[in-house]
Structures are given as structure tokens and as C-alpha cells.
C-alpha positions as CSV (number, residue, x, y, z in Angstrom):
1,M,112.7,19.5,72.3
2,L,116.0,18.4,73.8
3,V,115.6,14.9,72.5
4,I,114.8,16.2,69.1
5,A,117.8,18.5,69.1
6,V,120.1,15.6,70.1
7,I,118.7,13.4,67.3
8,I,119.3,16.2,64.7
9,L,122.8,16.8,65.9
10,L,123.8,13.1,65.8
11,W,121.9,12.2,62.6
12,P,124.3,11.3,59.9
13,A,124.7,13.6,56.8
14,P,122.7,12.6,53.7
15,R,124.3,10.0,51.6
16,V,125.9,11.1,48.3
17,P,123.2,10.6,45.6
18,A,123.9,8.5,42.6
19,A,124.3,10.6,39.4
20,A,123.3,9.5,36.0
21,P,126.1,10.1,33.5
22,L,125.6,12.8,31.0
23,A,127.0,13.1,27.5
24,G,130.1,15.3,27.7
25,G,131.9,17.5,25.3
26,P,131.7,21.1,24.2
27,E,127.9,21.1,24.2
28,L,127.7,20.2,27.9
29,I,130.3,22.7,28.8
30,A,128.5,25.4,26.8
31,R,125.2,24.5,28.6
32,G,127.0,24.7,31.9
33,A,128.4,28.1,31.2
34,Y,124.9,29.4,30.4
35,V,123.3,27.9,33.5
36,A,126.2,29.2,35.6
37,A,125.5,32.7,34.2
38,A,121.8,32.3,34.8
39,A,122.5,31.2,38.4
40,D,125.0,34.2,38.9
41,C,127.7,31.9,40.3
42,V,130.7,34.1,39.4
43,A,129.4,37.2,41.3
44,C,129.5,35.4,44.6
45,H,132.6,33.3,44.1
46,T,134.9,36.0,42.9
47,V,136.6,38.7,45.0
48,E,137.0,42.1,43.5
49,G,140.1,42.1,41.4
50,G,140.6,38.4,41.8
51,R,140.4,35.3,39.6
52,E,136.9,34.2,38.6
53,Y,135.4,31.5,40.8
54,A,138.5,31.4,43.0
55,G,136.4,32.4,46.1
56,G,137.3,34.6,49.0
57,R,134.5,37.2,48.7
58,A,133.1,38.2,52.1
59,F,129.4,38.3,52.9
60,K,128.6,40.3,56.1
61,L,125.5,38.9,57.6
62,P,123.7,39.7,60.9
63,F,125.4,36.8,62.6
64,G,128.9,37.1,61.2
65,T,131.0,36.9,58.0
66,I,130.9,34.1,55.5
67,Y,133.5,33.7,52.8
68,A,132.6,32.2,49.4
69,P,134.8,29.1,48.7
70,N,137.0,28.4,45.7
71,I,135.0,26.5,43.1
72,T,137.7,26.2,40.4
73,P,138.9,22.6,39.7
74,D,142.0,23.0,41.9
75,P,142.2,19.7,43.8
76,Q,143.7,21.2,47.1
77,T,141.7,24.4,47.5
78,G,138.9,24.0,45.1
79,I,136.5,21.3,43.9
80,G,138.8,19.4,41.7
81,N,138.3,16.1,43.6
82,W,134.5,16.3,43.8
83,T,132.4,13.6,42.2
84,D,129.2,14.3,40.4
85,G,127.2,12.9,43.3
86,E,129.1,15.1,45.8
87,F,128.4,18.2,43.7
88,L,124.7,17.4,43.4
89,R,124.5,16.9,47.2
90,A,126.0,20.4,47.7
91,V,123.7,22.0,45.2
92,H,120.5,20.2,46.2
93,R,121.0,19.6,49.9
94,G,123.5,22.1,51.1
95,V,126.1,19.5,52.3
96,G,129.7,19.8,51.4
97,R,132.1,17.1,50.2
98,D,133.3,16.5,53.8
99,G,129.7,15.9,55.0
100,R,129.5,19.2,56.8
101,Q,126.4,21.5,56.4
102,L,126.8,24.5,54.2
103,Y,125.5,27.9,55.2
104,P,122.6,29.4,53.3
105,A,124.6,32.4,52.0
106,F,125.0,29.7,49.3
107,P,121.5,29.7,48.0
108,Y,121.0,26.0,47.9
109,T,117.4,26.5,49.1
110,S,116.7,27.8,45.6
111,Y,119.2,25.6,43.8
112,S,117.5,22.6,45.3
113,Q,114.9,23.1,42.6
114,M,117.5,23.0,39.8
115,T,117.4,19.9,37.6
116,S,120.3,17.4,38.1
117,E,121.1,17.8,34.4
118,D,121.6,21.6,34.8
119,A,123.6,21.2,38.0
120,L,126.0,18.7,36.4
121,A,126.4,20.9,33.3
122,V,127.6,23.6,35.7
123,K,130.1,21.2,37.2
124,A,131.3,20.2,33.7
125,Y,131.8,23.9,32.9
126,L,133.6,24.7,36.2
127,F,135.9,21.7,35.6
128,S,136.8,23.0,32.1
129,L,138.3,26.2,33.7
130,P,141.9,26.6,34.7
131,P,142.4,25.6,38.4
132,V,143.3,28.4,40.7
133,R,145.1,27.7,44.0
134,N,143.4,29.9,46.5
135,Q,142.2,29.1,50.0
136,A,139.3,31.2,51.1
137,P,139.5,32.6,54.7
138,P,137.6,30.7,57.4
139,N,134.2,31.9,58.3
140,D,133.9,34.2,61.2
141,L,130.5,33.5,62.9
142,A,129.3,34.1,66.4
143,F,128.0,31.3,68.6
144,P,125.7,29.4,68.1
145,F,125.7,30.1,64.4
146,D,129.2,28.6,64.1
147,Q,127.8,25.2,65.0
148,R,127.2,23.7,61.5
149,R,125.2,20.7,62.8
150,L,122.4,23.1,63.8
151,M,122.0,23.7,60.0
152,R,120.2,20.4,59.8
153,F,117.4,21.8,62.0
154,W,117.4,24.9,59.9
155,N,117.0,22.9,56.7
156,I,114.1,21.0,58.1
157,L,112.3,24.4,58.6
158,F,113.2,26.3,55.5
159,M,114.5,24.1,52.7
160,P,112.0,22.9,50.0
161,G,114.1,20.0,49.0
162,E,112.4,19.2,45.7
163,R,113.1,19.8,42.0
164,F,111.1,22.4,40.0
165,E,107.9,21.1,38.4
166,A,106.2,22.9,35.6
167,D,102.7,24.0,36.0
168,P,100.6,22.3,33.3
169,S,98.0,25.1,33.4
170,Q,100.6,27.7,32.4
171,P,102.3,28.2,29.0
172,A,105.9,27.1,28.4
173,E,107.2,30.7,28.4
174,W,105.7,31.2,31.9
175,N,107.2,28.0,33.2
176,R,110.6,28.9,31.8
177,G,110.4,32.2,33.6
178,A,109.4,30.6,36.8
179,Y,112.4,28.2,36.6
180,L,114.7,31.1,35.9
181,A,113.4,33.2,38.8
182,T,113.2,30.5,41.5
183,A,115.7,27.7,40.7
184,L,118.4,29.5,38.8
185,G,118.2,33.2,39.4
186,H,117.1,32.7,43.0
187,C,115.4,36.1,43.0
188,G,113.7,35.4,46.4
189,E,117.0,35.0,48.2
190,C,117.4,38.8,48.1
191,H,113.8,40.1,47.5
192,T,111.9,38.0,50.0
193,P,111.8,39.0,53.7
194,R,113.8,36.8,56.2
195,N,113.1,36.0,59.8
196,F,115.5,36.1,62.8
197,L,116.8,32.7,61.8
198,Y,117.6,34.0,58.3
199,G,114.9,31.9,56.7
200,L,112.7,33.1,54.0
201,S,109.5,33.7,55.8
202,G,107.5,36.6,54.4
203,K,105.5,37.2,51.3
204,A,107.5,36.0,48.3
205,L,109.4,38.8,46.5
206,S,107.9,41.6,48.6
207,G,111.3,43.2,49.4
208,E,114.1,42.9,51.9
209,T,117.3,44.6,53.1
210,I,120.4,42.7,52.4
211,Q,124.1,43.6,52.5
212,G,123.2,47.2,53.3
213,W,121.0,47.6,50.2
214,T,117.2,47.5,49.8
215,A,116.1,44.8,47.4
216,W,112.8,46.2,46.2
217,N,109.3,44.6,46.1
218,I,109.1,42.9,42.7
219,T,105.6,41.5,43.0
220,S,102.9,42.5,40.6
221,D,101.5,45.2,42.9
222,S,101.1,48.3,40.7
223,E,102.2,50.8,43.3
224,H,104.7,49.1,45.5
225,G,106.0,46.5,43.1
226,I,106.5,46.1,39.3
227,G,102.8,45.8,38.3
228,S,103.0,49.1,36.4
229,W,106.1,48.1,34.5
230,S,105.6,46.8,31.0
231,E,107.3,43.6,29.9
232,D,109.5,45.7,27.6
233,E,110.7,47.8,30.5
234,L,111.6,44.7,32.5
235,V,113.4,43.3,29.6
236,S,115.3,46.5,29.2
237,Y,116.3,46.5,32.9
238,F,117.5,42.9,32.7
239,R,119.5,43.6,29.6
240,D,121.0,47.1,30.3
241,G,120.4,47.7,34.0
242,F,118.2,50.7,33.0
243,A,114.6,51.4,32.1
244,A,113.5,55.0,31.4
245,G,111.6,56.4,34.4
246,R,112.4,53.4,36.5
247,G,116.0,53.9,37.4
248,V,119.5,52.4,37.1
249,A,120.5,49.1,38.6
250,S,123.0,49.6,41.5
251,G,124.8,47.6,44.1
252,P,124.0,43.9,44.2
253,M,121.3,44.3,41.5
254,K,123.9,45.8,39.1
255,E,126.0,42.7,39.7
256,A,123.0,40.5,38.9
257,V,122.6,42.4,35.6
258,D,126.2,42.5,34.7
259,Y,127.0,38.9,35.4
260,S,123.7,37.1,34.9
261,L,120.6,38.8,33.5
262,S,122.4,40.6,30.6
263,K,123.9,37.2,29.6
264,L,120.5,35.5,29.1
265,T,119.0,35.0,25.7
266,P,116.3,37.5,24.7
267,E,113.8,34.7,25.0
268,D,114.8,34.0,28.6
269,R,114.7,37.6,29.6
270,R,111.2,37.8,28.2
271,A,110.1,34.7,30.0
272,L,111.4,36.0,33.3
273,A,109.4,39.3,32.7
274,V,106.3,37.3,31.9
275,Y,106.6,35.3,35.1
276,L,107.3,38.2,37.4
277,K,104.3,40.1,36.1
278,T,102.1,37.3,37.5
279,V,103.6,37.1,41.0
280,A,100.9,37.7,43.7
281,P,100.8,41.4,44.5
282,V,102.0,42.6,48.0
283,R,101.5,46.1,49.2
284,S,104.9,46.6,50.9
285,G,107.7,49.2,50.5
286,P,108.0,52.7,49.2
287,V,105.9,54.1,46.4
288,P,107.7,56.0,43.6
289,A,107.2,59.7,43.8
290,D,104.8,61.6,41.5
291,P,107.2,63.4,39.1
292,P,105.1,66.6,38.8
293,Q,105.7,67.5,42.4
294,V,109.1,68.9,41.5
295,A,109.0,72.2,39.8
296,R,110.2,71.9,36.2
297,D,112.5,74.9,36.5
298,G,114.0,73.6,39.7
299,D,113.1,76.8,41.5
300,P,113.3,76.1,45.3
301,A,110.5,78.6,45.9
302,K,108.1,76.4,43.9
303,T,109.0,73.1,45.6
304,S,108.1,71.9,49.1
305,G,110.8,69.2,49.4
306,G,113.8,69.6,51.6
307,E,114.6,73.3,51.1
308,S,114.9,73.8,54.9
309,N,117.8,71.3,54.8
310,A,120.4,73.9,54.0
311,L,123.5,71.6,54.3
312,G,121.9,69.0,52.0
313,R,120.9,71.5,49.4
314,Q,124.3,73.1,49.5
315,V,126.1,69.8,48.8
316,F,123.6,68.8,46.1
317,D,123.9,72.1,44.3
318,G,127.7,72.0,44.5
319,A,128.3,68.3,43.6
320,C,125.1,66.8,42.2
321,A,123.1,69.3,40.2
322,S,125.5,69.5,37.4
323,C,124.6,66.0,36.4
324,H,121.2,65.4,37.9
325,A,119.8,69.0,37.6
326,R,117.6,70.6,40.2
327,T,114.6,69.3,38.3
328,G,115.9,65.7,38.7
329,E,115.5,65.1,34.9
330,G,119.2,64.5,34.4
331,L,121.6,66.4,32.1
332,Q,123.4,64.8,29.1
333,T,121.8,61.4,29.7
334,P,118.5,60.0,31.0
335,L,120.6,57.6,33.2
336,A,121.1,60.6,35.6
337,A,117.3,61.2,36.0
338,L,116.0,61.1,39.6
339,R,112.4,62.2,39.3
340,G,109.9,59.5,40.1
341,L,112.4,56.8,41.2
342,R,111.5,54.4,43.9
343,S,114.9,54.8,45.6
344,V,114.3,58.6,46.2
345,A,110.9,57.9,47.6
346,D,112.2,55.6,50.3
347,P,112.5,57.3,53.7
348,A,115.2,54.8,54.8
349,G,117.3,56.0,51.9
350,L,119.7,53.1,51.9
351,N,120.2,52.8,48.2
352,V,120.6,56.6,47.7
353,M,123.1,56.7,50.6
354,Q,125.1,53.7,49.2
355,I,125.3,55.3,45.7
356,V,126.5,58.6,47.1
357,L,129.1,56.8,49.1
358,H,130.4,54.3,46.6
359,G,129.3,55.7,43.2
360,G,128.3,53.6,40.3
361,E,128.4,53.0,36.6
362,A,126.0,52.1,33.8
363,R,126.9,51.0,30.3
364,G,124.7,50.1,27.3
365,Y,121.6,51.7,26.0
366,P,121.2,54.7,26.2
367,G,125.0,55.2,26.6
368,H,127.4,55.4,29.4
369,A,127.2,57.2,32.8
370,F,129.6,57.3,35.7
371,M,128.7,58.3,39.2
372,P,131.8,59.2,41.3
373,A,132.1,58.0,44.9
374,F,131.9,60.8,47.4
375,R,132.8,58.9,50.6
376,R,136.2,60.6,50.8
377,A,135.0,64.0,49.7
378,Y,132.3,64.5,52.3
379,T,131.7,63.8,56.0
380,D,129.1,61.4,57.4
381,S,126.9,64.4,58.3
382,E,127.2,65.9,54.8
383,I,126.3,62.7,53.1
384,A,123.4,62.0,55.5
385,A,122.1,65.6,54.8
386,T,122.4,65.2,51.1
387,T,120.7,61.9,51.1
388,N,117.8,63.3,53.1
389,Y,117.6,66.3,50.8
390,V,117.3,64.1,47.7
391,I,114.6,62.1,49.4
392,A,112.6,65.2,50.3
393,H,113.2,67.2,47.1
394,F,112.6,64.4,44.6
395,G,110.6,61.9,46.6
396,G,108.4,64.1,48.8
397,Q,109.3,62.0,51.8
398,K,111.1,62.8,55.1
399,G,114.4,61.0,55.0
400,S,115.6,59.3,58.2
401,V,119.3,58.8,57.3
402,T,121.7,59.6,60.2
403,P,125.5,60.3,60.2
404,E,125.7,57.0,62.1
405,D,124.0,55.1,59.3
406,V,126.5,56.6,56.9
407,G,129.5,55.6,59.1
408,R,128.3,52.0,59.2
409,A,127.8,51.9,55.4
410,R,131.3,53.2,54.6
411,G,132.8,49.8,55.0
412,N,130.2,47.9,52.9
């Protein structure tokens, strides 16, 4: 093993691949803009309140913090001096212009399946943007994760390293959806379990916890995944971040909707839904609660969930019931409905806790809803109690959120 490790560490970086020239002009830039949206580039490479694609956004991972780089065409702090071949090497192989390995917070394991034509269209689009001079902070990683050469070994284990190939046994719509989900949208980077080396290692799209949020099981399992969702419900969720009876997109998923999925053509959203409905089912994760278990009139005497949690019930009645109602059906807008949602049936309660802490917002059909952030209004104990009350009252589960969990999530 020592000999193998030495070989990996001393092995030279992959050579810059030759890139076939593409026809330029507005058509190529427009194609690149669309592919960049489908690949959700702006969400990761833009800090809140900052210039688009100028980098600096922090990603807090189990082994440290990685900062997204500037990918505007600034020659000093961005990618203004990158050649087509260097850009392809970064996208397909995870190797930067200087030959150093990139970290997989940049989802090159998925982008490696992107066609060269799409990748170079993205480069043309990025180079059409105004350059922004902004140097991202250096990564802050613990040893040995700060040793970039070790990433070569990681890539051998976890990187597919090949372009997407259509399945001739499937229709064109299914293949388009597969390309959007795997190569561009990189759904598995959030929704597939990872091992202790941060490699994708579990059943594809069966759910994972990332950045303090739960990315749900999106396999075709009818109870744990999206098997019971119709294609129209999935399309609605991709377009608006909302599907009646299914919930509202929040956290990282809301970013994916706002910056990527909502920008797709109707045909591409449909193709993505068609593909996801065929992903092999996996029985993993919480099961949405049965709505009838909550009394329609909200009378605590007729419900079994959480009424012994006096603190949680007190906060909910004072701060939440005016929008969500004690029945969980929502007042004024169906966007406020809680009954039957997967998030309120999850004993871990991560997503409910995050939404209570940091709030949220939804726009589009069927209107506009705003959830205020309560992190400054209530203590860790009060937010933990409220989260557990919601889980018990509307999900029929025993929540396990502690004040310590809330304290850790405050900074996310």
C-alpha cells in the first residue's frame, strides 16, 4: 500500500486535453447560459449579496470549509486566462489550471458526464460576463484533507470519468431526463449517501444529510421516495418549488429551484420527472404522515401528537398557528399547509428546525408566502421544543431535536 500511495502522490497531473473548436457567437453563449442554469453554477459560485459567479461562498463540510472560486473572466482572480482544454480538464477530471486537484465540493464527479460541447458552451457564456476582481478566501481544511495530491487516490475510487451515453432501449425523453439528473443537475451529489471519505457510496438518490439539511429520498419508492408523486406534481415542484400536499422547497433545494430547475424549459422539466419516476426504489427515510391523524378542528383533546410538550405547544400557538393553523391545513394559502408533509414526519427534524430558525419564502403559483426567521425571537430550548411539537402533532413521530442541535444550526 505504501508503494501505491507514493506512486499516486508522484504521478503527474493529467495532461490538458485537446478541445475541438466550436462555432461561437450569440447562439453558443445562449446555449452556455442555459447549460449553466441546468448545472446550477451560480448558486455555488455566488456569495449572498455578492456579484454573480465571483466566488467566495463557504461550504462547511465534515473535514473543513471550502470556498467556491471566482469563475468570472477576470484574469487575476477568475478564469480569464483559462484555455478551452484547461476548462475541460477541470470540469471532466477535477484538475485546476495549475495542475492541482480540485475538491469534490465542485461536483466534477457528475460533470465528468457532461458533453464537451456543453462544457465549452458554459465557458463561452462565462467569458461573455463582466469580469469581477474578487479573490476567494483560502480553504480551511484539517489534515490530511488539506493534502490535495491525495485527491488522485480519491478520484480512482469514486470518479466515473466517462461521458454520458444514452440508453438505446429508452425513449429520447427519458435519456434527456437522465442527462439532466446525472450530468447537469447532479442530483446525486446531495441526494445520494456518502461514506467517511465523502464518496458517493450508497443506493443512488436514497437520501442524505448535507449542509445541515436533509436531502430526501427521490427514488421511485412509493412510501419513502417520490413513487406516489405524479409527473405533474414533480413538474410543479421543479417550476414553483411547491406541489400541493407535498410541501415547499426550502434551503438548498429552494436554491436549486430558484436558480436552476425553474429556468428549464417545460420539456426538460417533464423529461426530468419522467426519468426520476424510473429510478430504482429504495426503502429509506421518513414516511409522510397520514393527514387524517390530526383532528380537523385542531382540538388538542382529539389528537395524540405532542400535547404533553407544553413549551412547544405554547410557542406554536403563539407564533405559528396564525399561519399554519392547529389543523396544519394552512390559512390564507396552501403554501402554509403542514399536514402530511415528509419533513414533519422526520424524527430528526432537521428541515423543520432550519426553517423555524432561518425562515423561508415561496413565490409563484399559488401565490406568495413568507416565513419569518425565529432564531432571534426564541431560545434554543424553545425552538427545539417547537420543532418536536410539530413533528409529533402533524407527523405522529417522536422528535429528537435537542437545544444543542439548534445551537449548532444557528450558524448555518
